[in-house]
NULUMRO-586934 format. One record per residue (C-alpha): x, y negated, z negated; residue in one letter. Coordinates in steps of 0.1 Angstrom, whole numbers, padded with zeros to 4 digits, always signed. Layout:
<sites>
XYZA;...
</sites>
This chain:
<sites>
-0105-0071-0073M;-0087-0103-0065P;-0068-0119-0094T;-0069-0155-0079S;-0096-0181-0083S;-0088-0191-0047R;-0115-0166-0035F;-0149-0184-0036D;-0177-0160-0027P;-0200-0188-0019E;-0176-0204+0006R;-0170-0170+0022S;-0207-0164+0024A;-0212-0197+0042R;-0184-0189+0066L;-0199-0154+0073D;-0233-0170+0081A;-0216-0195+0104F;-0198-0168+0123L;-0229-0146+0125S;-0248-0175+0142S;-0218-0183+0164L;-0212-0147+0177F;-0250-0143+0183A;-0248-0169+0210L;-0238-0163+0246P;-0200-0167+0249E;-0204-0198+0270G;-0224-0216+0243D;-0200-0209+0214R;-0175-0238+0220S;-0203-0264+0219A;-0217-0248+0187Y;-0183-0248+0171A;-0178-0285+0181R;-0210-0294+0163Q;-0195-0278+0131H;-0160-0292+0132F;-0164-0308+0098A;-0172-0274+0083F;-0144-0256+0102I;-0119-0282+0092D;-0123-0271+0055E;-0118-0234+0061V;-0090-0218+0042T;-0071-0185+0046P;-0089-0173+0014F;-0123-0180+0030D;-0114-0157+0059V;-0099-0129+0037L;-0130-0130+0015G;-0155-0126+0043L;-0184-0102+0035R;-0179-0085+0068R;-0147-0070+0054F;-0165-0054+0025Q;-0170-0016+0027N;-0161-0015+0064A;-0157+0020+0080D;-0133+0029+0108A;-0157+0018+0135A;-0162-0016+0118R;-0124-0020+0115V;-0122-0015+0152E;-0149-0041+0158A;-0133-0066+0135I;-0099-0060+0153R;-0116-0068+0187E;-0130-0101+0174E;-0100-0111+0152A;-0083-0131+0179G;-0115-0151+0187K;-0122-0156+0150L;-0087-0171+0143V;-0090-0193+0175H;-0123-0207+0164L;-0111-0214+0129L;-0077-0226+0138R;-0085-0263+0131R;-0091-0256+0094G;-0064-0230+0090L;-0036-0252+0103V;-0047-0280+0079R;-0045-0257+0049H;-0015-0269+0027P;+0008-0241+0014W;+0043-0237+0002N;+0063-0223+0032R;+0096-0222+0012T;+0083-0207-0020I;+0109-0178-0017H;+0138-0169+0006P;+0120-0136+0015A;+0090-0156+0029L;+0115-0179+0048V;+0131-0148+0063A;+0097-0134+0074L;+0088-0166+0091R;+0122-0169+0108K;+0116-0134+0121E;+0083-0145+0135N;+0101-0174+0152G;+0126-0150+0167D;+0098-0127+0180V;+0079-0156+0196T;+0111-0169+0212A;+0118-0135+0227A;+0083-0133+0242V;+0085-0168+0257L;+0119-0160+0272A;+0103-0134+0294L;+0081-0160+0312A;+0104-0164+0342P;+0105-0126+0347L;+0068-0123+0344F;+0064-0147+0373A;+0084-0124+0396K;+0067-0090+0390L;+0067-0082+0427K;+0105-0081+0428D;+0117-0045+0421P;+0150-0057+0406Q;+0131-0081+0383V;+0108-0052+0372R;+0139-0031+0364T;+0155-0058+0343A;+0121-0066+0327L;+0115-0030+0317A;+0148-0030+0297A;+0138-0062+0280R;+0104-0049+0271I;+0119-0017+0256R;+0140-0039+0234A;+0108-0049+0217F;+0109-0016+0200S;+0128-0036+0174T;+0093-0049+0163L;+0091-0016+0144E;+0113-0033+0118R;+0088-0061+0113K;+0058-0037+0112F;+0073-0014+0086R;+0082-0043+0063K;+0046-0054+0065A;+0031-0019+0062E;+0054-0007+0034L;+0063-0039+0015L;+0041-0069+0020L;+0007-0053+0025H;+0009-0031-0006P;+0020-0060-0026A;-0010-0081-0014L;-0036-0053-0015D;-0044-0056-0052V;-0050-0093-0049H;-0075-0092-0020L;-0113-0086-0023P;-0110-0060+0005S;-0082-0040+0021P;-0099-0043+0055I;-0079-0074+0067P;-0047-0055+0061L;-0061-0025+0080K;-0069-0047+0109V;-0034-0060+0110L;-0021-0024+0109W;-0043-0016+0139A;-0029-0046+0157L;+0006-0032+0150H;-0005+0000+0167D;-0019-0019+0197D;+0015-0036+0201I;+0034-0003+0198R;+0012+0011+0226A;+0014-0019+0249V;+0052-0021+0246V;+0055+0015+0256R;+0029+0014+0284T;+0042-0018+0299L;+0077-0005+0301A;+0065+0027+0318E;+0044+0007+0343A;+0073-0014+0352L;+0095+0017+0358E;+0068+0035+0378A;+0077+0046+0414A;+0044+0032+0426V;+0035-0001+0410V;-0001-0012+0405D;+0003-0050+0404Q;-0032-0055+0390D;-0027-0032+0361R;+0007-0047+0355L;-0008-0082+0353A;-0033-0069+0327V;-0006-0052+0306L;+0016-0084+0307V;-0013-0104+0295G;-0021-0079+0267R;+0016-0078+0257F;+0018-0116+0253H;-0017-0120+0237Y;-0012-0092+0211D;+0023-0102+0199I;+0017-0140+0198T;-0017-0133+0183G;-0003-0112+0155L;+0023-0139+0147V;-0005-0165+0146E;-0026-0144+0122K;+0003-0140+0099E;+0013-0177+0100E;-0022-0190+0095L;-0037-0164+0071I;-0014-0137+0058L;+0016-0157+0048Y;-0002-0187+0033P;-0022-0162+0011A;+0009-0143+0001A;+0027-0176-0008A;-0002-0183-0032D;-0011-0149-0046L;+0023-0132-0051L;+0044-0140-0081S;+0081-0149-0079I;+0089-0115-0094D;+0069-0098-0066A;+0087-0119-0040W;+0120-0109-0056D;+0111-0073-0053A;+0102-0077-0016L;+0133-0096-0009G;+0155-0069-0025A;+0141-0042-0002E;+0136-0062+0031M;+0172-0059+0043P;+0169-0021+0042G;+0143-0024+0071F;+0162-0050+0091G;+0146-0078+0112F;+0132-0078+0147A;+0157-0095+0170F;+0178-0101+0139G;+0199-0084+0113A;+0202-0046+0114D;+0190-0025+0085P;+0216-0022+0057V;+0218+0002+0028L;+0202-0014-0003V;+0203-0002-0038A;+0170+0010-0052A;+0153-0019-0070P;+0155-0016-0108L;+0122-0010-0125K;+0115-0009-0162T;+0101+0025-0170I;+0084+0029-0204R;+0085+0066-0215P;+0051+0082-0219M;+0047+0116-0236P;+0040+0144-0212G;+0046+0122-0182I;+0074+0123-0156F;+0081+0087-0145Q;+0103+0072-0119S;+0104+0039-0099R;+0082+0056-0073T;+0054+0066-0096G;+0043+0090-0123R;+0030+0126-0126L;+0020+0147-0155D;+0040+0178-0157F;+0012+0201-0144D;+0010+0179-0114Q;+0047+0179-0110L;+0048+0217-0111A;+0020+0219-0085L;+0039+0195-0062V;+0072+0213-0064L;+0055+0247-0059G;+0036+0235-0028A;+0067+0223-0010L;+0076+0245+0021P;+0111+0245+0007L;+0130+0266-0019E;+0148+0243-0043L;+0175+0253-0068T;+0193+0228-0090F;+0227+0233-0106I;+0240+0207-0130D;+0275+0191-0131E;+0288+0221-0151Q;+0278+0244-0122D;+0250+0260-0143V;+0217+0268-0127T;+0190+0248-0144R;+0159+0250-0122Y;+0142+0266-0092Y;+0107+0260-0078N;+0083+0289-0076D;+0070+0289-0040T;+0044+0312-0026R;+0063+0324+0005D;+0098+0333-0007K;+0128+0336+0016I;+0152+0347-0011F;+0142+0363-0043A;+0149+0342-0075R;+0140+0351-0110T;+0141+0333-0144S;+0172+0353-0152Q;+0193+0329-0132I;+0184+0300-0154I;+0213+0288-0176D;+0237+0311-0158R;+0269+0298-0141P;+0261+0295-0104V;+0292+0315-0095M;+0277+0345-0112N;+0247+0343-0090C;+0266+0348-0058H;+0285+0378-0043P;+0323+0375-0046E;+0328+0371-0009K;+0310+0336-0009V;+0323+0323-0043V;+0354+0307-0028K;+0333+0288-0003S;+0309+0276-0029V;+0338+0265-0051E;+0353+0245-0023R;+0320+0228-0016M;+0313+0219-0052L;+0349+0206-0056A;+0343+0183-0026A;+0310+0171-0040F;+0326+0163-0074K;+0356+0146-0058A;+0333+0124-0037G;+0348+0135-0004T;+0315+0150+0007S;+0278+0147-0003S;+0261+0172+0020K;+0268+0207+0035A;+0245+0228+0056E;+0243+0262+0073M;+0217+0282+0092W;+0212+0319+0097I;+0190+0344+0115D;+0173+0364+0088L;+0153+0393+0101H;+0139+0372+0129G;+0134+0340+0108R;+0155+0309+0114F;+0166+0298+0080V;+0181+0264+0074H;+0201+0258+0041I;+0213+0224+0029V;+0233+0215-0002Y;+0231+0179-0014V;+0253+0163-0041A;+0232+0144-0066L;+0247+0112-0080R;+0232+0087-0105D;+0231+0049-0100A;+0267+0046-0111A;+0278+0072-0085G;+0286+0098-0111T;+0281+0134-0099Y;+0252+0150-0117R;+0247+0183-0099G;+0238+0199-0066T;+0204+0207-0050L;+0201+0237-0027E;+0173+0233-0002I;+0162+0264+0018I;+0137+0262+0046Q;+0122+0287+0070D;+0123+0266+0102A;+0111+0293+0126T;+0077+0277+0131H;+0091+0242+0135L;+0115+0254+0162R;+0086+0267+0182S;+0066+0235+0183L;+0065+0215+0215E;+0050+0183+0228G;+0027+0163+0206T;-0003+0172+0185N;-0020+0143+0167Q;-0050+0164+0156E;-0048+0182+0123L;-0050+0220+0125T;-0064+0240+0096Y;
</sites>
């Protein structure tokens, strides 16, 4: 449930009733009806929109319907949304997100001269390359989907507005790919090209508008400074569309309060039964040796590639290998401990199975070597896969 008094159910109910009456009219009559209600529209806030009853308990089909009408809805309510006062500089992270939106908008508008010359083959070739460069939008989308949306989710009456935005991300991903392919086609369908260009422009600028008029004003009000600090710490790891490239960022520090019988980390918590089930279900064989080269753990998987027993626990790892490979293992561990390497891999054909083996040095936040994880995977099935299959198989 939302934690802010900004959400007024009565206001959202009135807005819902207005929109239901509006959309029930023939499209040609809607503008006149909206003009008759400008006084009402001028008072609409982002919170009224996010609190709409039509967002409550919506299924996948309803999300699709809302996505289709989202652009019209924002256009109709724009008078009120642009008047809503909000703090655009409440945190550098928000400033960076808004700058990114400005860069994206500028990149779209810069294509206008090329869009006007679609019949020129050379222009189409140049434009296809420019359109493919919009794959950088993935940086923007992932920041929203993995950082901002989860932070906002707990404050909203419904997660549906965020699901609609995610669906719009997918629309843009698709139109960027499809438009580039259409521009590069040997036989060009000019009518289809014009439709795709319109969709490209409408979808991207429409997403920016929805963020600037609804999402970001709400986030500025609902998120604490600590929440913005956490977002700002992780955002550089994703990079920015038409801006800074991703950079390696340290994992954000998070206070973890020990709980008996619970494994906790910055990414969540599991009880030890759940942890054992998770580790046992992995399609990987894991073995951990500590900084003293002593075997401390292995996961018990159903389909074993190499036999392992509890007798190896607390034994020096060198005693668990034949003499002919001990020198190789010693060299690898020495490199891990010295910091000259952090990963080693090999692969073998084992009775018709393609087996991939990776060794990873584990280091704590201070960079101190804490041990090595051996990861073994039967990749035979993975190597046989081809093409794309987006339907789950059982």
